[in-house]
Each structure stands twice: as C-alpha cells, then as structure tokens.
DRENDO-346334 format. One record per residue (C-alpha): residue number from 0; y, z, x. Coordinates in steps of 0.02 Angstrom, whole numbers, plus 50000, padded with zeros to 5 digits. Each point is the difference from the previous one (the first is absolute). Layout:
+-----+-------+-------+-------+
: pos :    py :    pz :    px :
+-----+-------+-------+-------+
: NUM :     Y :     Z :     X :
...
+-----+-------+-------+-------+
# end
This chain:
+-----+-------+-------+-------+
: pos :    py :    pz :    px :
+-----+-------+-------+-------+
:   0 : 54850 : 58192 : 50826 :
:   1 : 50011 : 50195 : 49949 :
:   2 : 49819 : 50089 : 49925 :
:   3 : 50122 : 50004 : 49841 :
:   4 : 50045 : 49851 : 49968 :
:   5 : 49829 : 49961 : 50012 :
:   6 : 49921 : 50122 : 49869 :
:   7 : 50162 : 49903 : 49865 :
:   8 : 49931 : 49834 : 50042 :
:   9 : 49795 : 50078 : 49971 :
:  10 : 50081 : 50101 : 49856 :
:  11 : 50083 : 49829 : 49949 :
:  12 : 49886 : 49904 : 50002 :
:  13 : 49827 : 50111 : 49947 :
:  14 : 50122 : 50008 : 49825 :
:  15 : 49974 : 49818 : 49967 :
:  16 : 49840 : 50018 : 50055 :
:  17 : 49981 : 50078 : 49873 :
:  18 : 50100 : 49919 : 49870 :
:  19 : 49926 : 49819 : 49995 :
:  20 : 49827 : 50103 : 49999 :
:  21 : 50062 : 50094 : 49837 :
:  22 : 50048 : 49828 : 49937 :
:  23 : 49851 : 49920 : 50036 :
:  24 : 49925 : 50113 : 49905 :
:  25 : 50095 : 50012 : 49869 :
:  26 : 49975 : 49826 : 49988 :
:  27 : 49810 : 49991 : 50009 :
:  28 : 50021 : 50118 : 49842 :
:  29 : 50093 : 49896 : 49893 :
:  30 : 49916 : 49846 : 50034 :
:  31 : 49849 : 50027 : 49919 :
:  32 : 50076 : 50037 : 49852 :
:  33 : 50077 : 49847 : 49974 :
:  34 : 49864 : 49902 : 50040 :
:  35 : 49937 : 50100 : 49852 :
:  36 : 50125 : 49965 : 49893 :
:  37 : 49996 : 49827 : 50024 :
:  38 : 49839 : 49983 : 49985 :
:  39 : 49974 : 50109 : 49863 :
:  40 : 50153 : 49848 : 49938 :
:  41 : 49891 : 49868 : 50025 :
:  42 : 49853 : 50047 : 49968 :
:  43 : 50074 : 49995 : 49800 :
:  44 : 50025 : 49821 : 49981 :
:  45 : 50158 : 49989 : 49890 :
:  46 : 50047 : 49861 : 49854 :
:  47 : 50174 : 49980 : 49946 :
:  48 : 49978 : 49965 : 49817 :
:  49 : 50163 : 49876 : 49925 :
:  50 : 49982 : 49910 : 49812 :
:  51 : 50074 : 49834 : 49909 :
:  52 : 49965 : 50018 : 49813 :
:  53 : 50166 : 49908 : 49948 :
:  54 : 50097 : 49848 : 50052 :
:  55 : 50031 : 49953 : 50160 :
:  56 : 50185 : 50049 : 50000 :
:  57 : 50131 : 50066 : 50159 :
:  58 : 49958 : 50180 : 49962 :
:  59 : 49815 : 49982 : 50009 :
:  60 : 50025 : 49891 : 50163 :
:  61 : 50100 : 50147 : 50075 :
:  62 : 49864 : 50148 : 49965 :
:  63 : 49873 : 49871 : 50063 :
:  64 : 50093 : 49983 : 50187 :
:  65 : 50044 : 50164 : 49987 :
:  66 : 49806 : 50086 : 49961 :
:  67 : 49946 : 49854 : 50145 :
:  68 : 50104 : 50085 : 50137 :
:  69 : 49962 : 50182 : 49934 :
:  70 : 49818 : 49942 : 50037 :
:  71 : 50038 : 49940 : 50171 :
:  72 : 50091 : 50174 : 50031 :
:  73 : 49889 : 50094 : 49948 :
:  74 : 49848 : 49887 : 50099 :
:  75 : 49904 : 50010 : 49868 :
:  76 : 49826 : 49893 : 50021 :
:  77 : 50019 : 49873 : 49814 :
:  78 : 50160 : 49925 : 49879 :
:  79 : 49880 : 50018 : 49844 :
:  80 : 50135 : 49888 : 49842 :
:  81 : 49909 : 50004 : 49843 :
:  82 : 50070 : 49849 : 49865 :
:  83 : 50053 : 49959 : 49843 :
:  84 : 50131 : 49861 : 49994 :
:  85 : 50049 : 49865 : 49900 :
:  86 : 50118 : 49941 : 50147 :
:  87 : 50171 : 50006 : 50013 :
:  88 : 50145 : 49944 : 50134 :
:  89 : 49979 : 49883 : 50109 :
:  90 : 50124 : 50072 : 50146 :
:  91 : 49907 : 50149 : 49950 :
:  92 : 49832 : 49969 : 50029 :
:  93 : 50042 : 49926 : 50199 :
:  94 : 50078 : 50159 : 50054 :
:  95 : 49843 : 50086 : 49954 :
:  96 : 49876 : 49886 : 50075 :
:  97 : 50130 : 49969 : 50161 :
:  98 : 49958 : 50230 : 50027 :
:  99 : 49802 : 49966 : 49967 :
: 100 : 49981 : 49872 : 50121 :
: 101 : 50112 : 50092 : 50117 :
: 102 : 49919 : 50162 : 49978 :
: 103 : 49896 : 50115 : 50135 :
: 104 : 49902 : 50063 : 49878 :
: 105 : 49862 : 49914 : 49912 :
: 106 : 50047 : 49956 : 49834 :
: 107 : 49868 : 49977 : 49839 :
: 108 : 50049 : 49946 : 49825 :
: 109 : 49928 : 50039 : 49876 :
: 110 : 49984 : 49918 : 49826 :
: 111 : 49956 : 50123 : 49873 :
: 112 : 49951 : 50082 : 49880 :
: 113 : 49901 : 49913 : 49890 :
: 114 : 50121 : 49889 : 49911 :
: 115 : 50122 : 49972 : 50115 :
: 116 : 50072 : 49849 : 50076 :
: 117 : 50060 : 49920 : 50172 :
: 118 : 50147 : 49855 : 49883 :
: 119 : 50117 : 49901 : 50083 :
: 120 : 50085 : 50083 : 50136 :
: 121 : 49854 : 50149 : 50025 :
: 122 : 49852 : 49852 : 50017 :
: 123 : 50132 : 49961 : 50167 :
: 124 : 50003 : 50212 : 50055 :
: 125 : 49813 : 50013 : 49949 :
: 126 : 49964 : 49846 : 50131 :
: 127 : 50117 : 50056 : 50149 :
: 128 : 49908 : 50172 : 50023 :
: 129 : 49878 : 50040 : 50145 :
: 130 : 49865 : 50018 : 49875 :
: 131 : 50009 : 49957 : 49792 :
: 132 : 49882 : 50080 : 49875 :
: 133 : 50012 : 50006 : 49835 :
: 134 : 49904 : 50094 : 49846 :
: 135 : 49854 : 49927 : 49877 :
: 136 : 50092 : 49930 : 49858 :
: 137 : 50168 : 49973 : 50096 :
: 138 : 50062 : 49834 : 50024 :
: 139 : 50145 : 49908 : 50114 :
: 140 : 50098 : 49833 : 50037 :
: 141 : 50097 : 49886 : 49868 :
: 142 : 50147 : 49982 : 50134 :
: 143 : 50095 : 49873 : 49953 :
: 144 : 50179 : 50054 : 50043 :
: 145 : 50108 : 49978 : 49832 :
: 146 : 50204 : 49933 : 50007 :
: 147 : 50102 : 50126 : 49891 :
: 148 : 50199 : 49971 : 49924 :
: 149 : 50055 : 50143 : 49911 :
: 150 : 49843 : 50061 : 49966 :
: 151 : 49899 : 49854 : 49914 :
: 152 : 49883 : 49883 : 50137 :
: 153 : 50071 : 49849 : 50003 :
: 154 : 49896 : 49823 : 50018 :
: 155 : 50031 : 49921 : 50192 :
: 156 : 50016 : 49796 : 50026 :
: 157 : 49814 : 49967 : 50120 :
: 158 : 50089 : 49976 : 50150 :
: 159 : 50086 : 50205 : 49974 :
: 160 : 49824 : 50043 : 49965 :
: 161 : 49929 : 49927 : 50136 :
: 162 : 50100 : 50071 : 50127 :
: 163 : 49989 : 50177 : 49922 :
: 164 : 49811 : 49979 : 50011 :
: 165 : 49986 : 49946 : 50172 :
: 166 : 50114 : 50121 : 50050 :
: 167 : 49901 : 50148 : 49897 :
: 168 : 49820 : 49924 : 50068 :
: 169 : 50090 : 49986 : 50173 :
: 170 : 50033 : 50165 : 50014 :
: 171 : 49825 : 50060 : 49925 :
: 172 : 49918 : 49918 : 50133 :
: 173 : 50112 : 50043 : 50137 :
: 174 : 49889 : 50214 : 49989 :
: 175 : 49848 : 49947 : 49888 :
: 176 : 49918 : 49911 : 50127 :
: 177 : 50041 : 50105 : 50142 :
: 178 : 49915 : 50132 : 49880 :
: 179 : 49829 : 49913 : 49995 :
: 180 : 50032 : 49924 : 49811 :
: 181 : 49974 : 49835 : 49934 :
: 182 : 50170 : 49946 : 49978 :
: 183 : 49954 : 49835 : 49920 :
: 184 : 49919 : 50108 : 49857 :
: 185 : 50149 : 50142 : 50009 :
: 186 : 50122 : 49809 : 50000 :
: 187 : 49937 : 49965 : 49817 :
: 188 : 50056 : 50181 : 49909 :
: 189 : 50181 : 49931 : 50043 :
: 190 : 49970 : 49800 : 49963 :
: 191 : 49894 : 50036 : 49861 :
: 192 : 50058 : 50158 : 49962 :
: 193 : 49775 : 50050 : 49973 :
: 194 : 49968 : 50179 : 50012 :
: 195 : 49844 : 50061 : 50089 :
: 196 : 49872 : 50152 : 49937 :
: 197 : 49950 : 50142 : 50115 :
: 198 : 49838 : 49893 : 50018 :
: 199 : 50092 : 49831 : 50031 :
: 200 : 50102 : 50078 : 50094 :
: 201 : 49895 : 50099 : 50127 :
: 202 : 49865 : 49803 : 50007 :
: 203 : 50137 : 49867 : 50021 :
: 204 : 50072 : 50137 : 50185 :
: 205 : 50159 : 50033 : 49900 :
: 206 : 49959 : 50195 : 50007 :
: 207 : 49885 : 50091 : 50112 :
: 208 : 49905 : 50135 : 49886 :
: 209 : 49958 : 50101 : 49827 :
: 210 : 50003 : 50186 : 49967 :
: 211 : 50017 : 50076 : 49858 :
: 212 : 50084 : 50163 : 50056 :
: 213 : 50129 : 50046 : 50144 :
: 214 : 49871 : 50095 : 50064 :
: 215 : 49875 : 49855 : 50000 :
: 216 : 50117 : 49902 : 50096 :
: 217 : 50036 : 50131 : 50126 :
: 218 : 49809 : 50012 : 50036 :
: 219 : 50020 : 49800 : 50006 :
: 220 : 50108 : 49967 : 50153 :
: 221 : 49936 : 50179 : 50093 :
: 222 : 49931 : 49896 : 50174 :
: 223 : 50075 : 49854 : 49935 :
: 224 : 50091 : 49893 : 50119 :
: 225 : 50125 : 49909 : 49956 :
: 226 : 50135 : 49869 : 50063 :
: 227 : 50157 : 50042 : 50001 :
: 228 : 50143 : 49849 : 49988 :
: 229 : 50036 : 50001 : 50180 :
: 230 : 49843 : 49942 : 50048 :
: 231 : 49924 : 50186 : 50074 :
: 232 : 49845 : 50090 : 49913 :
: 233 : 49981 : 50182 : 49926 :
: 234 : 49895 : 50101 : 49940 :
: 235 : 50014 : 50120 : 49868 :
: 236 : 49951 : 50171 : 50005 :
: 237 : 50012 : 50048 : 49813 :
: 238 : 49853 : 50134 : 49980 :
: 239 : 50107 : 50169 : 49906 :
: 240 : 50131 : 49915 : 49987 :
: 241 : 50149 : 50110 : 49915 :
: 242 : 50082 : 49886 : 49861 :
: 243 : 50208 : 50014 : 50030 :
: 244 : 50075 : 49942 : 49840 :
: 245 : 50176 : 49960 : 50054 :
: 246 : 50103 : 49973 : 49844 :
: 247 : 50206 : 49952 : 49929 :
: 248 : 50114 : 50108 : 50085 :
: 249 : 50148 : 50046 : 49883 :
: 250 : 50111 : 49866 : 50031 :
: 251 : 49894 : 49891 : 49949 :
: 252 : 49900 : 50052 : 49858 :
: 253 : 50209 : 49996 : 49910 :
: 254 : 50029 : 49844 : 50054 :
: 255 : 49810 : 49941 : 49933 :
: 256 : 50082 : 50063 : 49849 :
: 257 : 50148 : 49910 : 49997 :
: 258 : 49945 : 49827 : 49993 :
: 259 : 49874 : 50064 : 49860 :
: 260 : 50035 : 49859 : 49842 :
: 261 : 50019 : 50157 : 49897 :
: 262 : 50125 : 50098 : 50117 :
: 263 : 50093 : 49857 : 50033 :
: 264 : 50028 : 49948 : 49817 :
: 265 : 50058 : 50178 : 49982 :
: 266 : 50123 : 50007 : 50142 :
: 267 : 50069 : 49851 : 49934 :
: 268 : 50048 : 50080 : 49858 :
: 269 : 50064 : 50142 : 50059 :
: 270 : 50088 : 49895 : 50099 :
: 271 : 50085 : 49890 : 49854 :
: 272 : 50044 : 50152 : 49899 :
: 273 : 50070 : 50109 : 50139 :
: 274 : 50145 : 49871 : 50072 :
: 275 : 50030 : 49965 : 49799 :
: 276 : 50041 : 50169 : 49987 :
: 277 : 50097 : 50018 : 50123 :
: 278 : 50087 : 49837 : 49964 :
: 279 : 50035 : 50051 : 49812 :
: 280 : 50031 : 50188 : 50044 :
: 281 : 50080 : 49979 : 50167 :
: 282 : 49999 : 50176 : 50066 :
: 283 : 49834 : 50097 : 49975 :
: 284 : 49950 : 49939 : 50169 :
: 285 : 49829 : 50061 : 49975 :
: 286 : 49912 : 49843 : 49906 :
: 287 : 50103 : 49868 : 50108 :
: 288 : 49908 : 50091 : 50182 :
: 289 : 49820 : 50026 : 49907 :
: 290 : 50037 : 49808 : 49954 :
: 291 : 50031 : 49949 : 50139 :
: 292 : 49868 : 50107 : 50095 :
: 293 : 49874 : 49907 : 49887 :
: 294 : 50080 : 49839 : 50019 :
: 295 : 49951 : 50015 : 50181 :
: 296 : 49831 : 50021 : 49960 :
: 297 : 50009 : 49868 : 49898 :
: 298 : 50051 : 49876 : 50101 :
: 299 : 49870 : 50088 : 50162 :
: 300 : 49866 : 49935 : 49849 :
: 301 : 50054 : 49864 : 49953 :
: 302 : 49974 : 49954 : 50185 :
: 303 : 49826 : 50005 : 50011 :
: 304 : 49959 : 49983 : 49811 :
: 305 : 49964 : 49799 : 49924 :
: 306 : 50147 : 50027 : 49864 :
: 307 : 50010 : 49881 : 49890 :
: 308 : 50184 : 49951 : 49966 :
: 309 : 49972 : 49948 : 49813 :
: 310 : 49919 : 50175 : 49978 :
: 311 : 50184 : 50051 : 50086 :
: 312 : 50088 : 49891 : 49870 :
: 313 : 49940 : 50067 : 49844 :
: 314 : 50021 : 50189 : 50045 :
: 315 : 50212 : 49941 : 50039 :
: 316 : 50003 : 49899 : 49834 :
: 317 : 49925 : 50160 : 49910 :
: 318 : 50156 : 50084 : 50066 :
: 319 : 50101 : 49880 : 49949 :
: 320 : 49938 : 50018 : 49814 :
: 321 : 50007 : 50182 : 50014 :
: 322 : 50159 : 49991 : 50029 :
: 323 : 50026 : 49870 : 49863 :
: 324 : 49920 : 50122 : 49891 :
: 325 : 50125 : 50147 : 50052 :
: 326 : 50134 : 49898 : 49966 :
: 327 : 49957 : 49875 : 49845 :
: 328 : 49910 : 50129 : 49886 :
: 329 : 49860 : 49886 : 49980 :
: 330 : 49905 : 50108 : 49884 :
: 331 : 49868 : 49995 : 50163 :
: 332 : 49952 : 49826 : 49983 :
: 333 : 50100 : 49982 : 50197 :
: 334 : 49903 : 50182 : 50061 :
: 335 : 49817 : 49916 : 49938 :
: 336 : 50038 : 49839 : 50078 :
: 337 : 50079 : 50117 : 50141 :
: 338 : 49818 : 50104 : 50000 :
: 339 : 49878 : 49843 : 49995 :
: 340 : 50079 : 49918 : 50142 :
: 341 : 49989 : 50148 : 50108 :
: 342 : 49838 : 50022 : 49967 :
: 343 : 49947 : 49815 : 50035 :
: 344 : 50103 : 50008 : 50159 :
: 345 : 49931 : 50177 : 50063 :
: 346 : 49813 : 49935 : 49969 :
: 347 : 50057 : 49839 : 50092 :
: 348 : 50110 : 50066 : 50128 :
: 349 : 49854 : 50034 : 50148 :
: 350 : 49795 : 49910 : 49978 :
: 351 : 49936 : 49971 : 50149 :
: 352 : 49920 : 49827 : 50025 :
: 353 : 49861 : 50119 : 50095 :
: 354 : 49954 : 50149 : 49889 :
: 355 : 50105 : 49963 : 49833 :
: 356 : 50109 : 50161 : 50034 :
: 357 : 50177 : 50043 : 49913 :
: 358 : 50043 : 50099 : 49888 :
: 359 : 49885 : 50103 : 49883 :
: 360 : 50061 : 49995 : 49823 :
: 361 : 49975 : 50170 : 49965 :
: 362 : 50145 : 50007 : 50123 :
: 363 : 50097 : 49867 : 49938 :
: 364 : 50035 : 50061 : 49825 :
: 365 : 49995 : 50174 : 50054 :
: 366 : 50161 : 49934 : 50125 :
: 367 : 50072 : 49874 : 49877 :
: 368 : 50035 : 50114 : 49834 :
: 369 : 50090 : 50139 : 50096 :
: 370 : 50091 : 49860 : 50092 :
: 371 : 50057 : 49891 : 49845 :
: 372 : 50065 : 50198 : 49891 :
: 373 : 50088 : 50037 : 50179 :
: 374 : 50094 : 49835 : 50004 :
: 375 : 50063 : 49978 : 49841 :
: 376 : 50033 : 50185 : 49960 :
: 377 : 50115 : 50020 : 50172 :
: 378 : 50070 : 49799 : 49957 :
: 379 : 50051 : 50110 : 49831 :
: 380 : 50091 : 50140 : 50071 :
: 381 : 50103 : 49888 : 50123 :
: 382 : 50061 : 49897 : 49838 :
: 383 : 49996 : 50136 : 49881 :
: 384 : 50138 : 50078 : 50169 :
: 385 : 50100 : 49853 : 50004 :
: 386 : 50079 : 50046 : 49817 :
: 387 : 50023 : 50192 : 50031 :
: 388 : 50188 : 50055 : 50000 :
: 389 : 50053 : 50038 : 50168 :
: 390 : 49985 : 50199 : 50012 :
: 391 : 50176 : 50026 : 50129 :
: 392 : 50166 : 49951 : 49982 :
: 393 : 50111 : 49944 : 49854 :
: 394 : 49845 : 49893 : 49934 :
: 395 : 49908 : 50172 : 49962 :
: 396 : 50158 : 50063 : 49896 :
: 397 : 50003 : 49838 : 49890 :
: 398 : 49917 : 50035 : 49838 :
: 399 : 49955 : 50176 : 50054 :
: 400 : 50046 : 50142 : 49852 :
: 401 : 50129 : 50131 : 50039 :
: 402 : 50069 : 50148 : 49903 :
: 403 : 50185 : 50023 : 49946 :
: 404 : 50072 : 50177 : 50067 :
: 405 : 50198 : 49946 : 49947 :
: 406 : 50012 : 49902 : 49865 :
: 407 : 50093 : 49842 : 50019 :
: 408 : 50139 : 50010 : 49922 :
: 409 : 50156 : 49863 : 49990 :
: 410 : 50093 : 50005 : 50187 :
: 411 : 50132 : 49920 : 49946 :
: 412 : 49987 : 49848 : 50113 :
: 413 : 49917 : 49855 : 49967 :
: 414 : 49847 : 50046 : 50116 :
: 415 : 49944 : 50054 : 49769 :
: 416 : 49904 : 50184 : 49987 :
: 417 : 49942 : 50081 : 50176 :
: 418 : 49942 : 50169 : 50011 :
: 419 : 49835 : 50080 : 50128 :
: 420 : 49823 : 49970 : 49984 :
: 421 : 49835 : 50062 : 50076 :
: 422 : 49901 : 49916 : 50075 :
: 423 : 49839 : 50018 : 50121 :
: 424 : 50088 : 50179 : 50026 :
: 425 : 50148 : 49927 : 50076 :
: 426 : 50161 : 49962 : 49858 :
: 427 : 50094 : 49835 : 49987 :
: 428 : 50167 : 49966 : 49932 :
: 429 : 49957 : 49880 : 49833 :
: 430 : 50112 : 49875 : 49932 :
: 431 : 49925 : 49950 : 49827 :
: 432 : 50093 : 49889 : 49854 :
: 433 : 49979 : 50145 : 49887 :
: 434 : 50013 : 50185 : 49961 :
: 435 : 49835 : 50090 : 50071 :
: 436 : 49978 : 50173 : 49955 :
: 437 : 49927 : 50131 : 50109 :
: 438 : 49806 : 50025 : 50019 :
: 439 : 49982 : 49796 : 49953 :
: 440 : 49870 : 49904 : 50094 :
: 441 : 50072 : 49829 : 50069 :
: 442 : 49949 : 49866 : 50106 :
: 443 : 50086 : 49918 : 50161 :
: 444 : 50031 : 49827 : 49961 :
: 445 : 50101 : 49974 : 50157 :
: 446 : 50062 : 50068 : 50154 :
: 447 : 50167 : 49982 : 50067 :
: 448 : 50024 : 50116 : 50165 :
: 449 : 49969 : 50164 : 49963 :
: 450 : 50017 : 49984 : 49818 :
: 451 : 49899 : 49953 : 49871 :
: 452 : 49996 : 49907 : 49829 :
: 453 : 49910 : 50062 : 49863 :
: 454 : 49959 : 49989 : 49801 :
: 455 : 49900 : 50118 : 49907 :
: 456 : 49831 : 49982 : 49994 :
: 457 : 49961 : 49938 : 49848 :
+-----+-------+-------+-------+
# end
C-alpha cells in the first residue's frame, strides 16, 4: 500500500476515535442531569386523589378506572380514594373492585369526611383496598343486596334470597380474606344488613386504621409495609407527598348530570313537548330535532336510574287529560286533574331505595305548570286550525266580498243579470238574480270556472 493510502486510513481511524470520545463525553454529561431529574421525581412522592361522593354507577366506575390508569402511567406512589356513598349498582361496583385489585399502584380507600358512610356497594369497595381507613364519626356496612323492578324493591322467595346472599358473601370472601380482613364479620353486613362505626370496624379487623384527615392518614402510612393482593410486600414512602387531585372529564361530568333525577325528568318532558309539537305542526323541524335529542338523553338515563313504571303511567295520564281539556273544554277540571297526576308522577318517577333520591318538588312544579299550558294551547291551535277556511283556490273566493265595477244588468239570456266585479285586485265576470248598481258591495255565493255568482251585501 502506498504511503498516501496509509495516511488516509490513519486519518479515518483518528476521526472515528474522536467521534466516539465526543459521544462518550456528551453521554457522561447527560446521565447526571437525567439522574438528577429522576432523583428529584423520586424525592417527591405523588398521591393521586380520587373521589366517590354519590351513588355508584357506570359513569363513576369509568372515572375511577381512568384515574387508576392515570396513576399507573404517572408511576404514582399511592392512590387515595375518599368515599361517601350509600351504595349503587352491582356491575359498576364489581368493575371498580376489579381495577383496584389489579392496580399496580397501592390503593387506599378512606371513608371521609366526618358523617360520611360506605354503605352497600361502598362497603365492598372499602374492603377491596390495600389499606382501608375511616374518619371519626363515619360508618360502613348495610350491604344486603336489593332486587328492584321498575325502580321499586320487590320481595323474593326464600330460595332466591339464599341464592343472592350466598353469591354476594362468596364474592366478598374472595378478596377480603386475602386482604387480611375479618371475612366472617364482613359477611354479617350482607346477611344481616349490619353496619359498623369506625371503632367497631377497626376492632373487628374490617379496616386498618382511623385517621382524622388525609394528612393524618398519609402520616400514618408513611414507612408502613403493606401486602399487595398478589402476595408481595411493598413499603410506602409518603413523606412530603404531593397530592394530585384527578377529577372527572368534561364528558363524564355531562353524563353524570344527565342521570340526575331532575335532569332526567326535564329531558323527558322536553322530549314529549318537542315530538308532540312536531306532530301537530309538521314542518317546524326544530321542535322535532330538540325533542329527539332529549328523548335519547332520557332513554340513556332511564337505562341507569331506578325508574318507577307507575310514575311514567301518571305522566302519560296527565298528557291525556291536558289534551281532553283542550278538546272538551272541561272548564279546568281536566286540567287540574292532569296537573295533579303529573306532579304525583314526577315525585314517584324515581325513588332510589338506597338514598330516597328523586325529582325535587321545585322542579316538578316548575315543569308541570308550563307543560300543562303549552299542551293545552297547542291542542287548541290545532283544533282551531281545522275550522279555518282554505286560504287558496276556489275556497278562498266563497263567502268573500267584492265590488261591482260594471253594473249587473239583464243579459238577454237565461244567465240572469251579468256584469263585472273586482275581488282581491282581480276582475271577475259576475252573475246575479237581480240588477246591481256599480259600486255596490256584493258577496260571492258560488264559483263556476271564471264566473262568480253574487248577491248584494245586506
């Protein structure tokens, strides 16, 4: 090889060596900065805070599932779920418990503030957590299953009752025992509907501790070693922890509003008014569109809420009475009956056996009275429109007034007295049984082609 080739090869090797050295130096400079960033993140423990403050339903379950997933993506140190609930739907409860048991981040369920409760489904959720805690002055339990039909609790025969209770207690034992909790005492909340104060729950080994506040709770948990559901142990480091509150998304907030009893009742009435207006006044479009959207929202809420069938029948009866009042002119008797029926229907429409929540009296009154006025007014417009004459064609001319512009005189034929009249700005050939002078006001009695038969206006 020539000396030139050797020099070129040596130069390439030196350039490659220099690039490797520079890369190593840059990596050495970046690694400490990255390590410092990780150390800073690790030095501030993060606690994701979620909230259960209403009945357990699919929207709440979705919110908690999303929050647990977000905590896992953040590599949070702890998930804190504060709870105050009377209970809720079984499927939503089981969905929440499944995500708590599968959570890679330890989960603490804390019944708070003072006066809060973890009833029914909330009791199951409380016992599924890695750490169960209660604030002073709270209670939990009363977890017996309730079977409903159209929003009304129904009685069960002994066999069916045993079947449901055995299934519920077996489900509770499937995870409460692995959490180190007193499964036998927990079962009494299902079989005997027992409830426990925070002291009774702690003494009975249903919960792990009592804390006055979230700060007190985290202080008690700092440095504590817990056993996860899969059996491995984990030490909690929560000194100077940063609380990260995770709320519902805009979609979840909207859907949670839709399934509120007052909102459901309003949507139901808007749907009835919109669809009724579209049928009685075809072509308006807007009422039909609004009513259709309201009907879909009402059906969505009806799928979740404990709707009472008797309440729906009373509202339908009220609608019928309002229509009859417009048709028969019942001097207000039918209208008053419709108002009473609708008020009773609204108050009976939703009645949760867990909370007793339903449509408020103020909303029931505020919706019923305008609804009665609108339905009666619209129906009377429809009935009145059926008595109106046609506004176009031959029907428009019948009974109309005209002015004689050419005197009606004998025509010398069987046609009688003929002349010309002006009507609606148009000239018509007119026929009458008597002579009529120019300028006289006449009334049209019959139309034959382009000829009108008239008589003098009295």
